[in-house]
C-alpha positions, -999 to +999 in steps of 0.1 A: +000+000+000+030+023+005+063+026-013+094+040+004+125+048-017+157+046+004+193+054-005+225+070+008+226+105+021+239+117-013+205+109-028+183+119+002+157+145-007+157+136-044+122+134-060+112+103-080+079+098-098+063+063-098+028+055-111+018+092-110+029+098-074+060+117-063+083+101-038+110+117-018+142+096-014+149+089+023+183+086+039+191+050+048+207+061+081+173+076+092+148+051+078+126+031+101+123-004+086+093-013+109+072+008+085+074-019+057+064-055+053+091-062+027+124-044+020+141-048-014+179-045-011+196-037-045+227-018-034+254-045-034+272-066-009+287-038+013+253-023+020+238-058+025+264-068+050+260-036+071+222-031+069+203-063+060+204-079+094+194-046+110+164-043+087+156-080+091+149-074+128+119-054+118+108-067+083+116-093+056+145-085+034+149-097-002+185-091-011+198-089-047+235-090-039+257-121-037+264-115+000+239-141+015+237-166-013+261-192+002+247-188+038+232-222+046+206-206+069+193-182+042+171-195+014+183-188-022+151-186-042+139-189-077+102-191-073+095-215-102+121-239-087+122-238-049+095-215-035+089-241-007+122-230+008+105-197+017+090-216+046+124-211+062+125-174+058+117-169+095+152-182+104+168-148+097+141-129+078+164-126+048+160-141+013+188-142-012+182-136-049+203-159-072+229-150-098+216-135-130+227-165-152+219-191-126+182-181-124+173-190-161+195-220-160+177-236-130+143-226-144+151-247-175+167-276-157+143-281-127+115-298-147+141-321-163+157-329-130+123-339-117+118-362-147+152-378-152+174-368-123+204-347-133+239-362-128+262-336-144+260-302-161+285-285-184+277-248-188+291-220-210+276-186-204+276-157-228+268-128-206+258-093-217+276-062-204+246-050-185+254-078-160+284-056-150+264-024-147+257+009-165+292+021-169+303-011-188+273-007-211+284+028-218+319+015-225+306-010-251+287+018-269+316+043-268+342+016-279+319+007-308+316+044-319+353+049-315+360+018-336+341+032-365+358+065-361+392+049-362+400+061-326+421+043-300+398+021-278+401+026-241+392-003-217+383+008-182+357-017-170+369-048-188+403-065-189+404-063-227+384-045-255+348-056-253+336-042-286+337-069-314+353-093-289+346-120-263+363-121-229+365-155-211+367-138-177+340-125-154+349-115-118+383-123-102+403-155-105+404-182-077+433-205-068+416-234-086+418-215-120+380-207-121+366-173-117+343-162-089+314-161-114+321-197-125+323-208-088+290-190-081+273-209-109+284-242-093+276-233-057+242-218-065+229-245-088+238-271-061+221-251-034+189-244-054+186-278-072+205-306-056+239-307-039+247-340-055+248-325-090+282-322-106+287-290-125+315-272-144+313-239-162+330-212-183+317-177-181+323-153-211+315-116-214+302-107-249+295-074-267+257-076-262+238-049-241+211-070-225+203-108-220+225-136-210+228-168-231+238-202-218+250-232-238+241-262-216+249-299-216+231-320-191+237-356-183+209-375-166+207-408-146+183-422-172+180-424-209+160-394-223+132-389-247+135-356-267+098-353-274+089-357-237+115-331-228+102-306-252+066-312-240+076-308-203+096-276-209+067-261-230+044-266-200+069-255-173+063-221-155+084-193-169+097-214-199+091-208-236+104-234-261+114-219-295+130-249-312+128-252-349+156-269-369+157-242-395+173-208-401+162-184-373+143-212-355+158-202-321+160-172-297+188-148-295+197-122-268+181-094-287+148-112-290+148-121-253+152-085-242+123-070-223+106-104-219+099-121-185+104-156-201+133-180-201+137-191-237+149-226-246+162-235-281+185-259-299+172-289-279+189-321-291+204-353-278+241-353-271+254-377-299+282-389-276+260-399-247+224-413-248+217-400-213+227-364-222+211-334-237+223-301-253+202-269-253+205-231-255+189-208-229+184-171-232+169-147-207+168-109-200+193-107-171+178-074-159+143-089-156+142-126-148+179-125-139+173-098-113+143-075-108+115-099-119+128-128-098+129-104-068+093-093-074+081-129-078+095-137-044+077-107-029+044-118-047+048-153-032+053-138+003+023-115-001+002-145-009+015-166+020+025-143+048-009-143+065-016-180+060 
């Protein structure tokens, strides 16, 4: 019934219009969280670490950062997959929102895991620059313009030129040779779906503004039936199968932009393993990969809080 916009002291007092009503931004240091039923945190790990527990003493927090995702006492939620875990929210009154490429991945895999039981997943993600923020988006646009104007290209937000390139590196490197983004993929899929699943991944940044794409190979415990898989995915919540074996019979990042759906294309048997499947997943990382998933969690809570 009421919306409060909260930010740092730098933004306090700013006016923002939403649905025809003007809202004044409130200083986080002065905000009283007991005024709200649900608090959306979308300010990164530093703010989440300092403020989420304080807020959770008085309300339910849905956090969009990575800070709480690995905490065993805090549910990591993708509503189409594991909304039942929200029953545990009262442990700490904090809910974590999953990684922007993990969310569409588990939305696509969950119905197949229920059907055939997933044994192993090999993932290659092709992630848009918006996953890194607005400044990296601006860098892609400016580099593209500079390229056509024969100017020297400057890289500030990526380790190498992003325009007309692909960078197999997202987040910092770990001692095992993987990046933090790749480790997050493994940790979060296991937490959301099944800790027994084996998973390995390579995460690549590509010169696309919005939407993440995922090339996926899944090995199951049982032999698979492609027609059954397509039928199940077509009926699964949040999924849209676009799979025609012809030119253009699949979804690309551009077509997924501004859609709430997780698109699944290029569905085919792995010709080296009769218990394995290849498919292509595309989803708008700013919607289902972030904001939409958070809102869906809130909608679920709104339906069940008083039951």
